[in-house]
C-alpha positions as CSV (number, residue, x, y, z in Angstrom):
1,M,20.9,-8.9,0.1
2,K,18.1,-6.8,1.4
3,P,15.2,-6.5,-1.1
4,K,15.0,-3.2,-2.8
5,L,11.7,-1.3,-2.7
6,Q,10.8,0.3,-6.0
7,I,7.5,2.0,-7.0
8,L,6.4,0.9,-10.4
9,M,3.7,2.4,-12.7
10,T,1.8,-0.6,-14.0
11,G,-1.5,0.6,-15.4
12,I,-3.0,3.6,-17.1
13,G,-6.5,4.7,-18.2
14,S,-8.1,7.9,-19.4
15,Y,-11.4,9.5,-20.3
16,L,-12.6,12.5,-22.4
17,P,-16.3,13.6,-22.4
18,K,-18.2,13.1,-25.6
19,N,-18.8,16.8,-26.2
20,K,-15.9,17.6,-28.5
21,T,-15.7,21.3,-29.3
22,S,-13.5,22.8,-32.0
23,N,-12.1,26.3,-32.3
24,I,-14.6,27.0,-35.1
25,D,-17.4,26.0,-32.6
26,L,-16.1,28.7,-30.2
27,E,-16.1,31.3,-33.0
28,K,-19.9,31.1,-33.1
29,F,-20.3,32.7,-29.6
30,M,-17.0,34.2,-28.7
31,D,-14.8,37.0,-30.0
32,T,-12.1,34.7,-31.2
33,S,-11.0,32.7,-34.2
34,D,-9.5,29.3,-35.1
35,E,-6.4,31.0,-36.4
36,W,-5.9,33.1,-33.3
37,I,-6.3,30.1,-30.9
38,K,-4.0,27.8,-32.9
39,K,-1.3,30.4,-33.3
40,R,-1.2,31.3,-29.6
41,T,-1.9,27.9,-28.0
42,G,-1.7,25.0,-30.4
43,I,-5.2,23.9,-29.5
44,N,-7.7,22.7,-32.0
45,F,-10.2,20.8,-29.9
46,R,-11.3,20.4,-26.3
47,H,-14.0,18.3,-24.6
48,Y,-16.7,19.5,-22.1
49,V,-18.7,17.5,-19.6
50,E,-22.5,17.3,-20.1
51,D,-24.7,19.1,-17.5
52,N,-25.2,15.9,-15.5
53,E,-21.6,14.6,-15.8
54,L,-19.4,15.0,-12.8
55,T,-15.7,15.0,-12.1
56,S,-16.1,11.8,-10.2
57,D,-17.8,10.2,-13.2
58,M,-14.8,10.9,-15.4
59,G,-12.4,9.9,-12.7
60,T,-14.2,6.6,-12.1
61,T,-14.1,5.7,-15.8
62,A,-10.4,6.4,-16.0
63,A,-9.7,4.5,-12.8
64,K,-11.5,1.4,-14.0
65,L,-9.4,1.4,-17.2
66,A,-6.2,1.8,-15.3
67,I,-7.0,-1.0,-12.8
68,L,-7.9,-3.3,-15.7
69,D,-4.7,-2.3,-17.5
70,A,-2.7,-3.3,-14.4
71,G,-4.4,-6.7,-14.3
72,L,-6.0,-5.9,-10.9
73,N,-9.4,-5.4,-9.5
74,S,-10.8,-2.7,-7.2
75,N,-10.3,-4.6,-4.1
76,D,-6.5,-4.7,-4.7
77,I,-6.2,-1.0,-4.4
78,D,-5.0,0.3,-1.0
79,L,-4.8,4.0,-1.7
80,I,-6.8,6.4,-3.9
81,I,-5.4,9.9,-4.4
82,V,-7.4,12.3,-6.6
83,A,-5.8,15.5,-7.9
84,T,-8.7,17.9,-8.8
85,T,-9.6,21.6,-8.7
86,T,-13.2,20.9,-9.5
87,P,-14.6,18.4,-6.9
88,D,-18.2,17.3,-7.1
89,D,-18.9,18.9,-3.7
90,T,-17.0,21.2,-1.3
91,F,-16.8,18.0,0.8
92,P,-16.6,15.0,1.1
93,S,-13.7,14.4,-1.2
94,T,-14.2,13.3,-4.8
95,A,-11.8,10.4,-4.0
96,A,-14.4,9.1,-1.5
97,K,-17.0,9.2,-4.2
98,I,-14.8,7.3,-6.7
99,Q,-13.9,4.8,-3.9
100,K,-17.6,4.2,-3.5
101,N,-18.1,3.9,-7.3
102,L,-15.3,1.3,-7.5
103,G,-16.5,-0.7,-4.6
104,S,-13.1,-0.3,-2.9
105,K,-12.1,0.1,0.7
106,A,-8.9,2.1,-0.1
107,I,-7.7,5.1,2.0
108,S,-9.0,7.9,-0.3
109,F,-8.4,11.7,-0.4
110,D,-8.1,14.6,-2.7
111,I,-5.2,17.0,-3.2
112,Q,-5.3,20.4,-4.8
113,A,-2.4,21.8,-6.7
114,V,-4.4,22.7,-9.9
115,C,-2.5,21.8,-13.0
116,A,0.5,20.5,-11.0
117,G,-1.9,18.2,-9.1
118,F,-0.9,15.0,-10.9
119,I,2.8,15.4,-10.1
120,Y,2.0,16.2,-6.5
121,A,-0.3,13.2,-6.3
122,I,2.3,10.8,-7.7
123,S,4.8,12.2,-5.2
124,V,2.5,11.7,-2.3
125,G,1.5,8.2,-3.5
126,V,5.1,7.1,-3.8
127,A,6.0,8.4,-0.3
128,M,3.0,6.7,1.2
129,L,3.7,3.3,-0.4
130,R,7.3,3.5,0.7
131,D,6.0,4.3,4.2
132,G,3.9,1.2,4.3
133,Y,0.4,2.5,3.6
134,G,-0.4,-0.5,1.3
135,K,1.1,-1.9,-1.8
136,K,-1.0,-0.5,-4.6
137,C,-2.0,3.1,-5.2
138,L,-4.5,4.6,-7.7
139,V,-3.6,8.1,-8.7
140,I,-6.2,10.1,-10.6
141,G,-6.1,13.5,-12.2
142,A,-9.6,14.7,-13.1
143,D,-11.0,18.2,-13.8
144,S,-14.1,19.8,-15.1
145,M,-12.5,23.1,-15.9
146,S,-15.4,24.3,-18.1
147,K,-17.3,24.9,-14.9
148,L,-14.8,27.7,-14.0
149,L,-14.6,29.5,-17.3
150,D,-15.8,33.0,-18.1
151,W,-16.9,32.8,-21.7
152,D,-16.5,36.5,-22.1
153,D,-12.7,36.2,-21.4
154,R,-11.2,34.8,-24.6
155,S,-7.7,34.8,-23.1
156,T,-8.6,31.9,-20.8
157,A,-11.9,30.3,-22.0
158,V,-10.3,29.0,-25.2
159,L,-7.5,27.2,-23.3
160,F,-9.3,24.7,-21.0
161,G,-11.2,21.4,-21.4
162,D,-12.4,18.6,-19.2
163,G,-11.1,15.1,-18.8
164,A,-9.5,12.5,-16.5
165,G,-6.5,10.2,-16.4
166,A,-5.4,7.6,-13.9
167,V,-2.4,5.4,-13.2
168,V,-1.7,2.5,-10.9
169,L,1.5,2.6,-8.7
170,E,2.7,-0.7,-7.1
171,N,5.3,-1.6,-4.6
172,S,7.8,-4.0,-6.1
173,T,10.2,-5.8,-3.8
174,L,12.6,-7.1,-6.3
175,Q,14.4,-10.2,-5.2
176,N,16.6,-10.7,-8.3
177,E,20.0,-9.0,-7.7
178,S,20.4,-8.1,-11.4
179,V,17.0,-6.5,-11.4
180,Q,17.8,-4.7,-8.1
181,N,20.8,-3.0,-9.7
182,D,18.6,-1.8,-12.6
183,Q,16.3,1.0,-11.2
184,W,12.7,0.8,-12.3
185,G,9.6,2.9,-11.5
186,V,9.6,6.4,-10.0
187,L,13.3,7.4,-9.8
188,A,12.9,11.0,-8.6
189,T,10.2,13.6,-7.8
190,K,10.6,17.3,-7.1
191,I,7.6,19.5,-6.1
192,F,7.6,23.2,-5.1
193,T,5.2,26.0,-4.2
194,N,5.8,29.8,-4.1
195,G,2.8,31.7,-2.7
196,E,4.4,35.0,-3.7
197,Y,2.8,34.4,-7.1
198,Y,-0.6,33.4,-5.6
199,D,-2.5,36.0,-7.7
200,L,-1.1,35.1,-11.1
201,L,-3.5,32.2,-11.7
202,G,-6.6,31.4,-9.7
203,T,-10.3,32.1,-9.4
204,D,-12.0,35.3,-8.3
205,G,-14.3,33.4,-5.8
206,G,-14.3,30.8,-3.1
207,V,-16.1,29.3,-0.1
208,S,-14.5,31.3,2.7
209,K,-15.1,34.5,0.8
210,N,-18.8,33.7,1.0
211,M,-18.9,33.6,-2.8
212,S,-19.4,31.1,-5.6
213,T,-16.5,29.2,-6.9
214,G,-15.8,32.2,-9.2
215,F,-14.2,32.3,-12.6
216,L,-10.7,31.4,-13.7
217,R,-8.3,34.4,-14.0
218,M,-4.8,34.3,-15.3
219,N,-1.9,36.7,-16.0
220,G,-0.8,34.8,-19.1
221,K,2.5,36.7,-19.8
222,E,3.8,36.1,-16.2
223,I,2.7,32.5,-16.2
224,F,4.5,31.8,-19.4
225,K,7.8,33.2,-18.0
226,H,7.5,31.3,-14.7
227,A,6.4,28.1,-16.5
228,V,9.5,28.0,-18.7
229,D,11.9,28.7,-15.9
230,K,10.4,26.5,-13.2
231,L,9.6,23.5,-15.4
232,S,13.1,23.5,-16.8
233,S,14.8,23.9,-13.4
234,S,12.7,21.2,-11.7
235,L,13.4,18.7,-14.5
236,L,17.2,19.4,-14.3
237,M,17.1,18.8,-10.5
238,C,15.4,15.4,-11.1
239,L,18.0,14.5,-13.6
240,E,20.8,15.4,-11.3
241,E,19.3,13.3,-8.5
242,C,19.2,10.3,-10.9
243,N,22.7,11.0,-12.2
244,M,21.3,11.4,-15.6
245,N,21.4,14.0,-18.4
246,I,18.7,15.1,-20.8
247,N,19.9,12.6,-23.4
248,D,18.9,9.7,-21.1
249,I,15.2,10.7,-21.4
250,D,13.3,8.7,-24.0
251,W,10.1,10.9,-23.7
252,L,9.2,14.2,-22.1
253,I,5.5,14.4,-21.2
254,P,4.8,18.0,-20.1
255,H,1.6,19.5,-18.7
256,Q,-0.5,20.3,-21.8
257,A,-1.0,24.0,-21.2
258,N,0.2,25.8,-24.2
259,Q,2.3,24.6,-27.1
260,R,4.5,27.6,-27.0
261,I,5.4,26.8,-23.3
262,I,6.2,23.2,-24.3
263,N,8.4,24.4,-27.2
264,A,10.2,26.9,-25.0
265,V,11.0,24.4,-22.3
266,S,12.3,21.9,-24.8
267,N,14.6,24.6,-26.2
268,K,15.8,25.5,-22.7
269,V,16.6,22.0,-21.5
270,K,17.9,21.0,-25.0
271,I,15.7,18.0,-25.7
272,H,14.7,17.2,-29.2
273,Q,11.1,17.9,-30.3
274,N,10.7,14.3,-31.5
275,K,11.1,13.2,-27.8
276,I,8.1,15.3,-26.6
277,I,4.6,13.9,-26.2
278,S,2.2,16.7,-27.1
279,T,-1.6,16.2,-27.2
280,I,-2.7,19.7,-26.4
281,S,-4.2,20.1,-29.9
282,I,-6.8,17.4,-29.2
283,H,-7.9,18.2,-25.7
284,G,-6.5,21.5,-24.6
285,N,-5.5,22.2,-21.0
286,T,-7.3,19.7,-18.8
287,S,-5.4,20.7,-15.6
288,A,-4.5,17.7,-13.4
289,A,-5.7,15.3,-16.1
290,S,-3.4,16.5,-18.9
291,I,-0.3,14.4,-18.2
292,P,-2.1,11.1,-17.8
293,L,-4.2,11.8,-20.8
294,A,-1.1,12.5,-22.9
295,L,0.7,9.4,-21.4
296,D,-2.3,7.2,-22.3
297,V,-2.4,8.4,-25.9
298,A,1.3,7.7,-26.3
299,M,1.0,4.3,-24.7
300,K,-1.9,3.3,-26.9
301,K,-0.1,4.4,-30.0
302,G,2.8,2.2,-29.1
303,N,5.2,5.1,-28.9
304,I,6.2,4.4,-25.3
305,K,7.7,1.0,-24.6
306,N,8.2,-1.0,-21.4
307,G,11.5,0.2,-19.8
308,N,11.5,3.7,-21.4
309,I,12.7,6.6,-19.2
310,L,10.0,9.3,-19.0
311,A,10.1,12.8,-17.6
312,L,6.8,14.4,-16.4
313,Q,6.4,18.0,-15.5
314,A,3.6,20.5,-14.7
315,I,2.9,24.0,-13.2
316,G,-0.3,25.4,-11.8
317,G,-1.8,28.0,-9.6
318,G,-0.1,28.7,-6.3
319,L,2.3,28.8,-7.9
320,S,2.8,25.1,-7.6
321,W,5.1,23.1,-9.9
322,G,7.2,20.0,-10.2
323,S,8.8,17.2,-12.2
324,L,9.4,13.5,-11.9
325,I,11.4,10.8,-13.7
326,L,10.3,7.2,-14.0
327,K,11.2,4.1,-15.8
328,I,7.8,2.9,-17.1
329,G,6.4,-0.6,-16.7
330,K,7.8,-3.8,-15.1
331,P,11.2,-5.6,-15.3
332,N,11.2,-8.9,-17.1
């Protein structure tokens, strides 16, 4: 029987900057309150990079931990894909910087889908591995969102934090027939973009506008509506492709944007709250880093076991969104 190619997720690592900032800390210089933030977002803390700390620094630390967790070394990595909205420089890519930091020779590049970037990067990595661009791919989500915040805009500034998360994807040519018939790894991915909603979430500056990077701007009410609809529909599409239903999911790990969005999606797809991994209270919205950060927290707590079925989902500016389903770990 022809060996079956499956793409496994075999390692994970994450990093949060040391500068941990509470809602009460924000009260000291912003027109906001701990009660207001918690009620509307579910956030208690977020982390900010130091002045000399770069997105590549965070990504490198998370990457090293993921490679170690997978039992590999940097030379084993064939692909490095970094999802980021806040690169160190306009160019070259932050992935090239991380490749240099790791001492790797991997094909390396960035992708930009804002908060949906990690889902996009996994989808691209899976496709490239299946097309023969190596056997091991490092996917990193890293963002320094604090660099884009307008501290006079309490509707956005309280939401975001900085951080990085990374995972290792590996080709697995499974020879054992019984294992072949039991699907592992990434089972389905669905990603989408609709530029009709380009102006709902973005920055008010950019390179080709001959401006600075600008500040983050968001139409929160519209984003909430689209998030609930698009996250739910993309997840259901993944389930249909896998011939699964929502009860087959052991854990839903959503983009950590707003606890109210997470709750609304769970109600719409009818998944129990005790199957949802939520870490937004401890690190806020870290854009492309939020899913791997949440995944790493759950893994280290022992909540997620080898062989669990996970659903991941995110939405970001563009609008860009998507979901994926995977069976975590390695077959015995």
